[in-house]
C-alpha positions as CSV (number, residue, x, y, z in Angstrom):
1,M,13.9,6.9,27.0
2,V,15.5,4.2,28.6
3,A,13.3,1.6,26.8
4,M,13.8,3.3,23.4
5,R,17.8,3.7,23.9
6,A,17.7,-0.1,24.8
7,D,15.8,-1.3,21.7
8,R,18.8,1.3,19.7
9,L,21.4,-0.9,21.7
10,L,20.3,-3.9,20.6
11,S,19.4,-3.0,17.0
12,L,22.8,-1.4,16.9
13,L,24.2,-4.6,17.9
14,L,22.6,-6.9,15.9
15,L,23.1,-4.9,12.5
16,L,26.8,-5.4,13.1
17,Q,26.1,-8.9,13.6
18,N,24.7,-9.4,10.7
19,R,26.5,-7.3,8.4
20,G,29.7,-7.1,9.8
21,R,32.0,-4.0,9.9
22,M,30.2,-1.0,9.6
23,T,31.2,2.9,9.5
24,A,29.4,5.3,12.2
25,P,27.7,7.6,9.5
26,E,26.1,3.7,8.2
27,L,25.1,3.0,12.0
28,A,23.8,6.9,12.3
29,A,21.7,6.3,9.1
30,E,20.2,2.8,9.7
31,L,19.3,3.6,13.3
32,D,17.8,7.2,12.1
33,V,20.3,9.2,14.9
34,S,23.5,11.5,14.7
35,V,26.8,10.0,14.3
36,R,27.5,11.4,18.1
37,T,25.1,9.3,19.0
38,V,26.6,6.3,17.4
39,Y,29.8,6.8,19.5
40,R,28.2,7.6,22.8
41,D,25.5,3.9,21.9
42,V,29.4,2.2,21.2
43,E,30.8,3.2,24.1
44,A,27.9,2.0,25.9
45,L,27.9,-1.3,24.5
46,S,31.6,-1.9,25.3
47,T,31.7,-0.6,29.1
48,S,28.7,-3.3,29.4
49,G,30.8,-6.0,27.9
50,V,30.4,-6.2,24.1
51,P,33.7,-6.7,22.4
52,V,32.9,-4.0,19.6
53,Y,36.0,-3.0,18.3
54,A,37.0,0.5,15.8
55,D,39.2,-0.5,12.9
56,R,41.0,2.8,11.9
57,G,41.8,4.0,8.2
58,P,39.7,4.7,5.3
59,A,38.3,0.9,5.2
60,G,37.5,1.0,9.0
61,G,34.6,1.0,10.9
62,Y,33.0,-0.5,13.7
63,R,33.2,-4.5,14.1
64,L,32.3,-7.5,16.5
65,L,35.0,-9.9,18.3
66,D,35.2,-12.6,15.3
67,G,32.7,-15.3,16.6
68,Y,30.8,-13.2,18.9
69,R,27.0,-13.8,18.3
70,T,24.5,-12.4,21.1
71,R,21.1,-14.7,22.1
72,L,19.3,-11.3,22.4
73,T,17.1,-12.4,19.4
74,G,13.5,-12.6,21.1
75,L,10.7,-11.1,19.5
76,T,8.4,-8.5,21.2
77,G,4.4,-8.9,20.5
78,D,4.7,-6.0,18.4
79,E,7.5,-7.3,16.3
80,A,5.9,-10.7,15.7
81,D,2.7,-8.6,14.6
82,S,4.7,-6.1,12.4
83,L,6.0,-9.2,10.6
84,F,2.9,-9.9,8.5
85,L,3.3,-7.0,6.8
86,A,7.3,-7.3,5.7
87,G,6.6,-7.2,1.9
88,T,5.1,-3.8,2.3
89,P,7.0,-1.5,4.7
90,G,5.3,1.4,3.9
91,A,1.6,-0.2,5.1
92,A,3.8,-0.8,8.4
93,A,5.2,2.7,9.1
94,E,1.3,3.6,8.6
95,L,-0.1,1.7,10.9
96,G,2.9,2.4,13.5
97,L,4.9,-0.9,13.2
98,G,7.4,0.2,11.2
99,A,10.5,0.5,13.6
100,N,8.9,-2.8,14.8
101,L,9.4,-4.4,11.7
102,A,12.6,-2.7,11.1
103,T,13.9,-4.0,14.6
104,A,12.3,-7.6,14.2
105,Q,13.6,-8.4,11.4
106,L,17.5,-7.9,12.3
107,K,16.2,-10.5,15.0
108,L,15.1,-12.8,12.7
109,R,18.5,-12.3,10.4
110,A,20.2,-12.4,13.9
111,A,19.1,-16.1,14.6
112,L,19.8,-17.7,11.3
113,P,22.6,-19.4,10.2
114,H,24.9,-17.5,8.6
115,G,24.2,-18.9,4.8
116,L,20.0,-18.6,5.7
117,G,21.0,-15.0,7.0
118,E,23.1,-14.0,4.5
119,R,20.8,-15.4,1.7
120,S,17.7,-13.0,3.0
121,R,19.8,-10.2,3.4
122,R,20.4,-10.9,-0.4
123,I,16.6,-11.5,-1.0
124,Q,15.6,-8.1,0.5
125,E,18.6,-6.0,-1.8
126,R,17.0,-7.4,-4.8
127,F,13.4,-7.1,-4.4
128,H,11.3,-5.0,-3.2
129,L,7.1,-4.7,-3.6
130,D,5.3,-0.9,-3.6
131,A,1.5,-1.4,-3.5
132,P,0.3,2.1,-4.4
133,A,0.0,2.5,-8.3
134,W,1.8,4.7,-10.7
135,F,1.1,8.5,-11.1
136,R,-1.1,9.0,-7.8
137,D,-0.5,10.4,-4.4
138,A,-1.7,7.9,-1.5
139,D,-4.5,9.1,0.1
140,P,-3.4,10.7,3.6
141,V,-4.7,8.6,7.0
142,P,-4.3,10.5,9.7
143,H,-6.4,8.1,11.9
144,L,-5.0,4.9,10.1
145,V,-3.8,4.3,13.5
146,T,-7.1,4.9,15.5
147,V,-8.9,2.5,13.0
148,A,-6.2,-0.2,13.6
149,E,-5.6,-0.1,17.6
150,A,-9.4,-0.7,17.7
151,V,-9.6,-3.3,14.8
152,W,-6.6,-5.1,17.2
153,Q,-8.4,-4.3,20.6
154,Q,-11.5,-5.6,19.3
155,R,-13.2,-2.8,20.4
156,A,-16.0,-0.6,19.5
157,L,-14.7,2.4,17.1
158,R,-16.8,5.9,16.7
159,V,-16.0,7.8,13.0
160,H,-16.9,10.8,12.0
161,Y,-17.4,10.0,8.2
162,R,-17.3,11.5,5.1
163,R,-19.5,10.3,2.2
164,W,-20.6,10.9,-1.5
165,N,-23.4,12.9,-0.2
166,G,-22.4,14.0,2.9
167,E,-21.0,13.4,6.1
168,V,-22.2,11.0,9.2
169,H,-21.3,9.9,12.5
170,R,-21.7,6.1,13.0
171,E,-20.5,3.6,15.9
172,L,-18.5,1.0,14.0
173,Q,-17.7,-3.0,15.1
174,P,-14.1,-2.8,13.2
175,L,-13.1,-6.2,11.2
176,G,-10.5,-5.6,9.6
177,L,-8.0,-3.2,7.4
178,V,-7.5,-4.3,3.6
179,L,-4.9,-2.3,1.7
180,K,-5.7,-2.1,-2.1
181,G,-3.7,-0.6,-4.6
182,G,-2.1,2.2,-2.3
183,I,-5.8,2.8,-0.6
184,W,-6.8,1.8,2.7
185,Y,-10.5,0.6,3.2
186,L,-11.6,-0.7,6.8
187,A,-14.4,-3.8,6.9
188,A,-16.6,-2.8,9.4
189,R,-20.2,-3.5,10.9
190,A,-22.3,-0.7,11.8
191,E,-24.9,-1.2,14.8
192,G,-28.2,-2.9,13.1
193,G,-26.1,-3.7,9.8
194,G,-24.2,-6.1,7.8
195,V,-20.5,-5.7,6.9
196,R,-19.8,-3.0,4.7
197,T,-17.0,-1.1,3.0
198,Y,-15.3,2.3,4.3
199,R,-12.5,3.9,2.8
200,V,-10.4,5.2,5.6
201,S,-9.2,8.3,4.1
202,R,-12.4,10.0,4.6
203,V,-12.3,9.1,8.1
204,L,-12.9,13.2,10.1
205,A,-12.4,11.6,13.1
206,A,-12.3,8.4,15.0
207,D,-12.0,7.4,19.1
208,V,-11.9,4.1,20.6
209,L,-14.3,3.3,22.7
210,D,-13.5,1.2,25.9
211,E,-17.0,-1.2,24.7
212,P,-15.7,-4.6,23.7
213,F,-17.8,-6.8,20.8
214,E,-18.1,-10.0,20.1
215,R,-16.5,-11.0,16.4
216,P,-18.7,-12.9,13.9
217,A,-17.1,-16.5,14.4
218,D,-17.7,-17.3,10.3
219,F,-15.9,-13.7,9.2
220,D,-13.0,-14.5,7.1
221,L,-11.7,-10.9,6.3
222,A,-9.8,-12.2,2.2
223,D,-12.9,-14.1,2.0
224,Y,-15.2,-10.8,2.3
225,W,-12.8,-9.0,0.3
226,Q,-12.7,-11.4,-2.4
227,R,-16.8,-11.4,-2.6
228,S,-17.0,-7.4,-1.9
229,S,-14.5,-6.6,-4.9
230,R,-16.5,-8.9,-6.9
231,R,-19.4,-7.5,-6.5
232,L,-18.2,-4.1,-7.1
233,E,-16.8,-4.9,-10.6
234,D,-20.4,-6.5,-11.4
235,A,-21.9,-3.5,-10.8
236,R,-19.3,-1.2,-12.2
237,F,-19.9,-2.2,-15.9
238,Q,-23.8,-1.3,-17.1
239,G,-23.4,-1.7,-20.7
240,E,-20.7,-2.2,-24.1
241,A,-19.4,0.1,-26.4
242,L,-18.6,-1.0,-30.1
243,L,-15.4,1.1,-30.5
244,R,-12.9,1.7,-33.6
245,L,-9.6,2.4,-32.7
246,S,-6.4,3.6,-34.5
247,P,-3.1,1.1,-34.0
248,R,-2.2,3.6,-31.2
249,G,-5.8,3.8,-30.1
250,L,-5.5,-0.1,-29.7
251,R,-2.1,-0.1,-27.8
252,L,-3.8,2.9,-25.5
253,L,-6.3,0.5,-24.9
254,P,-4.8,-1.5,-21.6
255,A,-3.3,1.7,-20.8
256,Q,-6.3,3.7,-20.1
257,F,-8.5,0.5,-19.1
258,G,-6.9,-1.8,-17.1
259,A,-7.4,-4.9,-17.6
260,V,-10.8,-4.4,-19.1
261,G,-8.9,-3.1,-22.1
262,G,-6.2,-5.4,-21.9
263,A,-9.3,-7.9,-22.7
264,A,-10.8,-6.0,-25.3
265,A,-7.2,-5.7,-27.2
266,D,-6.9,-9.0,-27.2
267,A,-10.4,-9.6,-28.9
268,A,-10.0,-7.1,-31.3
269,G,-11.5,-8.0,-35.1
270,E,-9.2,-7.7,-38.0
271,P,-7.5,-4.7,-39.1
272,D,-9.6,-2.6,-42.1
273,G,-8.0,-1.3,-45.0
274,D,-6.6,1.6,-42.9
275,G,-5.4,-0.8,-40.1
276,W,-8.1,0.1,-37.6
277,V,-9.9,-2.1,-35.3
278,R,-13.4,-2.7,-33.9
279,V,-13.6,-3.7,-29.9
280,T,-16.3,-4.0,-27.6
281,L,-15.4,-2.5,-24.2
282,P,-17.3,-2.7,-21.0
283,V,-18.1,1.0,-19.9
284,E,-20.2,2.2,-16.7
285,S,-22.7,4.5,-16.7
286,L,-23.1,7.0,-20.2
287,P,-21.2,10.4,-18.1
288,V,-18.5,8.2,-17.5
289,A,-18.4,6.2,-20.5
290,V,-18.2,9.9,-22.4
291,H,-15.3,10.9,-20.1
292,D,-13.4,7.4,-21.0
293,V,-13.7,7.4,-24.4
294,L,-12.4,11.0,-24.7
295,R,-9.4,10.2,-23.0
296,L,-8.8,8.4,-26.4
297,G,-9.0,11.6,-28.3
298,V,-8.7,11.4,-31.9
299,E,-7.7,7.6,-32.1
300,A,-11.1,6.3,-31.0
301,E,-14.2,6.4,-33.3
302,V,-17.7,5.4,-31.1
303,L,-20.0,3.2,-33.6
304,G,-22.5,2.3,-30.7
305,P,-24.4,2.0,-28.9
306,P,-26.2,5.2,-30.5
307,E,-27.1,6.9,-27.2
308,L,-23.0,6.7,-26.2
309,R,-21.9,7.8,-30.1
310,A,-25.1,10.8,-29.5
311,A,-23.8,11.7,-26.0
312,L,-19.9,11.8,-27.2
313,T,-20.9,13.7,-30.2
314,E,-22.5,16.9,-27.7
315,A,-19.3,16.9,-25.7
316,V,-17.8,17.3,-28.5
317,R,-19.5,20.0,-30.5
318,E,-19.7,21.8,-26.6
319,L,-15.4,21.6,-26.9
320,A,-15.7,22.6,-30.4
321,R,-17.7,25.8,-29.1
322,R,-15.5,26.5,-26.5
323,Y,-11.8,26.5,-27.7
324,G,-13.9,28.4,-30.6
325,E,-14.9,31.2,-28.7
326,Q,-11.1,31.7,-27.2
327,A,-9.8,31.3,-31.1
């Protein structure tokens, strides 16, 4: 508790140094404490010799004596680590480093010359990175902090993991964490196997073991992820579909299929007499392709391959029967 309060007092001091005059409610909101706690902390700073003054009136607030600057701006190890996640504060919070990141940013800004400190504040006000995709809740990751601890301490990790075909228990050598589209992935090596990727939200239980492991000297997380992603993309698409699209269907293609849909739309043929165009779209397995094309509704017609057209025809007939029975 004493260390926690010391950190909070330093944060309060750095806030006043970086931003100038601030009201008690503003300080309370920044520090996530009550206004009463701010009053006590300001009094503690003043008693310890920090020249904190209170200005009365509607435009009042707390401020430091003009020209006063603290030199207590050294970063702790955790704060320095958290700076690598400065662009994704949500990710830092999920890893348990949110408070460290906030304090580290305050310390850095306090150590900068006035002009540069003000510039960094303006950048933070005007730019924000939001990693998760639209219209999708982030995966719950209750064991992320435990997994991250094992990665950082280079210790073996025992997990209870849910796969698509059941649950397994594994002892892993965790090599790195990747945040992709708001989803956390773990790159880890299982005993007797190569490096594989595990979705952290599917970890049902996790324990950090006392056993350390030797990290492969040639393992590069960014390079592994790039190669793994490329293999996944290559294996994902198993064929191509020839579609005839209405003008609206053509506009929907990038929104429904992302970069692949955008590339297909850019390569579309010339419109026919009805304004429809032909596009060639990479598709996954037959069931997935049927589901994907149905998302385009009446704005698309499958011209080929024949097996996809036949499967889609059967799906439409089943929908007609189902809804016809309810009519």
